[in-house]
MDAnalysis code that builds the backbone (N, CA, C; Angstrom):
import MDAnalysis as mda
import numpy as np

u = mda.Universe.empty(342, n_residues=114, atom_resindex=np.repeat(np.arange(114), 3), trajectory=True)
u.add_TopologyAttr("name", ["N", "CA", "C"] * 114)
u.add_TopologyAttr("resid", np.arange(1, 115))
u.add_TopologyAttr("resname", ["UNK", "UNK", "UNK", "UNK", "UNK", "UNK", "UNK", "UNK", "UNK", "UNK", "UNK", "UNK", "UNK", "UNK", "UNK", "UNK", "UNK", "UNK", "UNK", "UNK", "UNK", "UNK", "UNK", "UNK", "UNK", "UNK", "UNK", "UNK", "UNK", "UNK", "UNK", "UNK", "UNK", "UNK", "UNK", "UNK", "UNK", "UNK", "UNK", "UNK", "UNK", "UNK", "UNK", "UNK", "UNK", "UNK", "UNK", "UNK", "UNK", "UNK", "UNK", "UNK", "UNK", "UNK", "UNK", "UNK", "UNK", "UNK", "UNK", "UNK", "UNK", "UNK", "UNK", "UNK", "UNK", "UNK", "UNK", "UNK", "UNK", "UNK", "UNK", "UNK", "UNK", "UNK", "UNK", "UNK", "UNK", "UNK", "UNK", "UNK", "UNK", "UNK", "UNK", "UNK", "UNK", "UNK", "UNK", "UNK", "UNK", "UNK", "UNK", "UNK", "UNK", "UNK", "UNK", "UNK", "UNK", "UNK", "UNK", "UNK", "UNK", "UNK", "UNK", "UNK", "UNK", "UNK", "UNK", "UNK", "UNK", "UNK", "UNK", "UNK", "UNK", "UNK"])
u.atoms.positions = np.array([
    [-15.047, 4.681, -14.004],
    [-14.341, 4.034, -14.350],
    [-13.137, 4.011, -12.922],
    [-12.438, 2.395, -12.929],
    [-11.747, 2.444, -11.704],
    [-10.374, 1.904, -12.295],
    [-9.465, 2.979, -11.763],
    [-7.805, 2.521, -12.224],
    [-7.142, 2.242, -10.908],
    [-6.270, 1.293, -11.048],
    [-5.242, 1.030, -10.031],
    [-3.835, 0.619, -10.788],
    [-3.212, 1.126, -10.149],
    [-1.724, 0.404, -10.509],
    [-1.332, -0.393, -9.473],
    [-0.976, -1.634, -9.861],
    [-0.621, -2.653, -8.993],
    [0.918, -2.557, -8.957],
    [1.738, -2.549, -8.012],
    [3.097, -3.105, -8.073],
    [3.248, -4.607, -7.551],
    [3.690, -5.493, -8.484],
    [3.652, -6.741, -8.211],
    [4.987, -7.247, -8.510],
    [5.316, -8.597, -7.913],
    [6.633, -9.011, -8.030],
    [6.626, -9.697, -9.520],
    [7.695, -9.706, -10.174],
    [7.551, -11.012, -11.364],
    [7.762, -12.127, -11.012],
    [6.957, -12.926, -11.759],
    [6.917, -14.140, -11.788],
    [7.538, -14.900, -12.758],
    [7.479, -14.167, -14.095],
    [8.357, -15.213, -15.362],
    [9.385, -14.215, -15.670],
    [10.252, -15.091, -16.043],
    [11.453, -14.433, -16.720],
    [11.380, -13.389, -18.027],
    [10.002, -13.879, -18.518],
    [9.873, -13.132, -20.057],
    [9.337, -11.599, -19.799],
    [9.135, -11.266, -18.464],
    [8.822, -9.974, -17.719],
    [10.331, -9.420, -17.434],
    [10.280, -8.303, -17.981],
    [11.741, -7.641, -17.573],
    [11.327, -6.557, -16.409],
    [12.400, -6.265, -15.615],
    [12.232, -5.253, -14.405],
    [11.987, -4.084, -15.157],
    [10.987, -3.102, -14.821],
    [10.646, -1.867, -15.382],
    [9.759, -2.157, -16.454],
    [9.333, -3.246, -16.822],
    [8.274, -3.457, -17.765],
    [6.999, -3.506, -17.107],
    [5.914, -2.864, -17.622],
    [4.607, -3.111, -17.175],
    [3.751, -4.190, -17.701],
    [3.046, -4.741, -17.007],
    [2.009, -5.675, -17.418],
    [0.383, -5.401, -17.357],
    [-0.368, -5.349, -18.304],
    [-1.594, -4.994, -18.067],
    [-2.398, -6.507, -18.321],
    [-2.645, -6.868, -17.139],
    [-3.051, -8.516, -17.059],
    [-4.433, -8.417, -17.829],
    [-4.675, -9.545, -18.289],
    [-5.717, -10.040, -19.148],
    [-6.652, -10.877, -18.237],
    [-6.236, -11.592, -17.282],
    [-6.640, -12.552, -16.464],
    [-6.046, -12.525, -15.063],
    [-6.773, -13.084, -14.119],
    [-6.192, -13.401, -12.867],
    [-6.363, -14.804, -12.121],
    [-5.791, -15.107, -11.189],
    [-6.131, -16.075, -10.229],
    [-6.212, -15.691, -8.958],
    [-7.217, -16.072, -8.029],
    [-7.493, -15.568, -6.796],
    [-8.311, -16.821, -6.068],
    [-7.641, -17.431, -5.261],
    [-8.627, -18.329, -4.768],
    [-9.346, -18.116, -3.221],
    [-9.025, -16.905, -3.072],
    [-9.629, -16.499, -1.676],
    [-10.888, -16.120, -1.763],
    [-11.642, -15.909, -2.797],
    [-12.993, -15.895, -3.053],
    [-13.407, -14.455, -2.308],
    [-13.009, -13.508, -2.419],
    [-13.601, -12.267, -1.579],
    [-15.113, -12.042, -2.290],
    [-16.116, -11.453, -1.300],
    [-17.486, -11.180, -1.991],
    [-18.488, -10.330, -0.937],
    [-19.249, -9.702, -1.518],
    [-19.631, -8.597, -0.578],
    [-21.066, -9.267, -0.061],
    [-21.403, -10.638, -0.697],
    [-22.669, -11.480, -0.557],
    [-22.560, -12.814, 0.301],
    [-22.228, -12.250, 1.956],
    [-22.147, -13.311, 2.526],
    [-23.435, -13.984, 3.228],
    [-24.640, -13.325, 2.999],
    [-25.755, -13.581, 3.280],
    [-26.960, -14.181, 2.410],
    [-26.256, -14.241, 0.941],
    [-27.025, -14.507, -0.098],
    [-25.978, -14.884, -0.990],
    [-26.199, -15.820, -2.167],
    [-25.631, -16.411, -3.355],
    [-25.886, -15.461, -4.348],
    [-24.858, -14.918, -4.964],
    [-25.137, -13.934, -6.206],
    [-23.664, -14.616, -7.210],
    [-24.014, -14.818, -8.161],
    [-22.900, -15.416, -9.400],
    [-22.750, -14.236, -9.963],
    [-21.203, -14.183, -10.316],
    [-20.676, -13.519, -11.404],
    [-19.562, -13.999, -12.017],
    [-19.233, -13.675, -13.339],
    [-17.811, -14.467, -13.878],
    [-16.585, -13.125, -13.579],
    [-16.084, -13.837, -12.789],
    [-14.802, -13.034, -12.278],
    [-14.074, -12.155, -13.732],
    [-13.607, -11.057, -13.721],
    [-12.712, -10.501, -14.779],
    [-12.556, -9.196, -14.609],
    [-11.362, -8.834, -15.708],
    [-11.012, -7.409, -15.796],
    [-12.057, -6.880, -16.911],
    [-12.062, -5.305, -16.588],
    [-12.756, -4.534, -17.732],
    [-11.939, -4.427, -19.108],
    [-12.582, -5.000, -20.030],
    [-11.712, -4.798, -21.167],
    [-11.617, -3.521, -21.559],
    [-12.734, -2.180, -21.332],
    [-12.519, -0.915, -21.289],
    [-11.519, -0.380, -20.687],
    [-11.385, -0.592, -19.505],
    [-10.359, -0.070, -18.479],
    [-9.123, -0.521, -19.248],
    [-8.939, -1.896, -19.342],
    [-7.518, -2.492, -20.177],
    [-7.193, -1.694, -21.487],
    [-8.138, -1.265, -22.441],
    [-8.095, -0.675, -23.624],
    [-7.473, 0.693, -23.235],
    [-7.747, 1.452, -22.354],
    [-7.414, 2.557, -21.896],
    [-6.100, 2.824, -21.587],
    [-5.919, 2.008, -20.688],
    [-4.531, 1.465, -20.286],
    [-3.498, 1.367, -20.908],
    [-3.884, 0.470, -22.141],
    [-2.924, 0.272, -23.185],
    [-2.594, 1.454, -23.943],
    [-3.633, 1.956, -24.376],
    [-3.238, 3.342, -24.953],
    [-2.478, 4.490, -24.176],
    [-2.654, 4.591, -22.871],
    [-1.759, 5.417, -22.020],
    [-0.271, 4.800, -22.080],
    [-0.017, 3.635, -22.011],
    [1.150, 3.059, -22.045],
    [1.784, 3.172, -23.239],
    [1.009, 3.161, -24.481],
    [1.682, 3.329, -25.762],
    [2.106, 4.828, -26.084],
    [1.302, 5.627, -25.654],
    [1.694, 7.131, -25.666],
    [2.858, 7.266, -24.953],
    [3.194, 6.811, -23.864],
    [4.039, 7.084, -22.679],
    [5.493, 6.683, -23.057],
    [5.544, 5.562, -24.046],
    [6.772, 5.123, -24.539],
    [7.210, 3.892, -23.351],
    [6.492, 3.467, -22.174],
    [6.829, 2.399, -21.719],
    [6.862, 1.041, -22.132],
    [7.960, 0.077, -22.008],
    [7.755, -0.947, -22.484],
    [6.399, -1.630, -21.744],
    [5.793, -2.640, -22.535],
    [4.631, -3.328, -21.748],
    [4.148, -4.398, -22.500],
    [3.373, -5.371, -21.773],
    [2.642, -6.545, -22.093],
    [1.520, -6.345, -22.021],
    [0.468, -6.966, -22.909],
    [-0.963, -6.692, -22.725],
    [-1.713, -8.104, -22.359],
    [-0.749, -9.239, -22.394],
    [-1.522, -10.424, -22.151],
    [-0.634, -11.194, -20.771],
    [-1.361, -11.439, -19.790],
    [-0.496, -12.116, -18.761],
    [-1.620, -12.350, -17.562],
    [-1.288, -12.947, -16.717],
    [-1.924, -13.426, -15.400],
    [-1.442, -13.168, -14.316],
    [-2.273, -12.221, -13.432],
    [-1.856, -11.767, -12.114],
    [-2.416, -12.944, -11.105],
    [-1.449, -13.644, -10.238],
    [-1.548, -14.547, -9.315],
    [-1.525, -13.860, -8.085],
    [-2.702, -14.382, -7.257],
    [-2.876, -13.414, -6.070],
    [-2.369, -14.489, -4.665],
    [-1.550, -14.301, -4.044],
    [-1.068, -15.039, -2.977],
    [-1.729, -14.336, -1.523],
    [-1.759, -15.320, -0.418],
    [-2.279, -14.839, 0.885],
    [-0.817, -14.115, 1.474],
    [-1.013, -12.744, 2.009],
    [0.289, -12.005, 2.469],
    [-0.345, -11.670, 3.869],
    [0.552, -10.881, 4.343],
    [1.891, -10.623, 3.939],
    [2.864, -11.743, 4.578],
    [3.510, -12.550, 3.468],
    [4.367, -13.424, 3.818],
    [5.285, -13.746, 2.595],
    [6.265, -14.199, 2.481],
    [6.909, -14.849, 1.182],
    [6.381, -16.082, 0.846],
    [6.615, -16.490, -0.327],
    [5.836, -17.736, -0.696],
    [7.148, -19.036, -0.482],
    [6.617, -20.001, -0.204],
    [7.547, -21.305, -0.207],
    [8.231, -21.347, -1.315],
    [9.198, -22.272, -1.389],
    [9.611, -22.549, -2.665],
    [9.024, -23.813, -3.472],
    [8.157, -24.193, -3.199],
    [7.189, -24.943, -3.812],
    [6.011, -24.222, -4.370],
    [5.626, -23.365, -3.578],
    [4.357, -22.351, -4.083],
    [5.107, -21.312, -5.297],
    [6.130, -20.983, -5.129],
    [6.869, -20.503, -6.300],
    [6.848, -21.306, -7.369],
    [7.480, -22.422, -7.603],
    [7.393, -23.418, -8.610],
    [5.776, -23.260, -9.218],
    [4.971, -23.524, -8.581],
    [3.575, -23.597, -8.787],
    [3.240, -22.206, -9.474],
    [3.403, -21.071, -8.804],
    [3.167, -19.518, -9.224],
    [3.630, -19.709, -10.729],
    [5.058, -20.020, -11.072],
    [5.692, -19.716, -11.975],
    [4.724, -20.575, -13.556],
    [4.257, -21.523, -13.067],
    [3.473, -22.417, -14.122],
    [2.214, -21.770, -14.551],
    [1.841, -20.656, -13.836],
    [0.387, -20.225, -14.281],
    [0.246, -18.881, -14.075],
    [1.237, -17.952, -13.611],
    [1.038, -16.462, -13.236],
    [2.224, -15.720, -13.924],
    [2.168, -14.668, -14.136],
    [3.196, -13.843, -14.830],
    [3.428, -13.103, -13.714],
    [2.962, -12.472, -12.838],
    [3.212, -11.528, -11.720],
    [2.336, -12.077, -10.542],
    [3.070, -11.664, -9.411],
    [2.205, -12.129, -8.177],
    [1.942, -10.983, -6.903],
    [0.983, -11.067, -6.508],
    [0.737, -9.877, -5.402],
    [-0.278, -10.489, -4.401],
    [-0.912, -9.369, -3.614],
    [-1.675, -9.853, -2.524],
    [-2.974, -9.359, -2.645],
    [-3.683, -8.490, -3.672],
    [-4.963, -7.763, -3.223],
    [-5.393, -7.987, -4.475],
    [-4.999, -7.738, -6.046],
    [-5.736, -7.428, -6.980],
    [-6.882, -8.503, -7.344],
    [-6.636, -9.539, -7.084],
    [-8.080, -10.718, -7.825],
    [-9.142, -10.334, -6.708],
    [-8.970, -9.904, -5.381],
    [-9.882, -9.882, -4.523],
    [-10.763, -8.421, -4.978],
    [-9.733, -7.299, -5.357],
    [-10.490, -6.162, -5.582],
    [-10.994, -6.012, -6.895],
    [-10.561, -7.058, -7.983],
    [-11.487, -7.117, -9.394],
    [-12.548, -7.789, -9.093],
    [-12.707, -8.642, -8.311],
    [-13.998, -9.659, -8.391],
    [-15.027, -8.599, -7.475],
    [-14.557, -8.020, -6.303],
    [-15.306, -7.198, -5.574],
    [-16.106, -5.849, -6.300],
    [-14.867, -5.450, -7.370],
    [-15.291, -4.340, -8.281],
    [-16.505, -4.622, -9.066],
    [-16.318, -6.265, -9.743],
    [-17.354, -6.507, -10.603],
    [-18.497, -6.826, -9.670],
    [-18.658, -7.415, -8.437],
    [-19.942, -7.458, -7.959],
    [-20.798, -6.173, -7.781],
    [-19.780, -5.041, -7.590],
    [-20.438, -3.765, -7.218],
    [-20.745, -3.039, -8.569],
    [-20.478, -3.454, -9.766],
    [-20.832, -3.116, -10.647],
    [-19.862, -1.959, -11.356],
    [-18.714, -2.145, -10.862],
    [-17.433, -0.861, -11.081],
    [-16.478, -1.622, -12.205],
    [-15.765, -0.814, -13.263],
    [-15.078, -1.087, -13.821],
    [-13.806, -1.152, -13.446],
    [-12.814, -2.138, -13.489],
    [-11.814, -2.320, -12.846],
    [-10.627, -3.036, -13.865],
    [-9.638, -2.433, -14.043],
    [-8.381, -2.968, -14.721],
    [-6.954, -2.378, -14.043],
])
């Protein structure tokens, strides 16, 4: 199994600083792939098994967390424009630069990712 803690910026006020999010989906328009020379279709997504383990660990730890939310990947390193931030707030709960690509590549490689 593949575990990764992503430090992301909060995109929605419903998440408070210090609160964890175990996202159940993501948005990543860059489309990273290992298959540049051939076409291989996968359904992007996060591992249900890894998410369950993360939720179990967070429950035992006593940390505040949410189990539903969307990670929105942007192209960095740079800050987003005011208009990009307005768009992200409508669709994402947290924003970062790498997780969507990592999750998609892990899925292509047959790895569990959460």
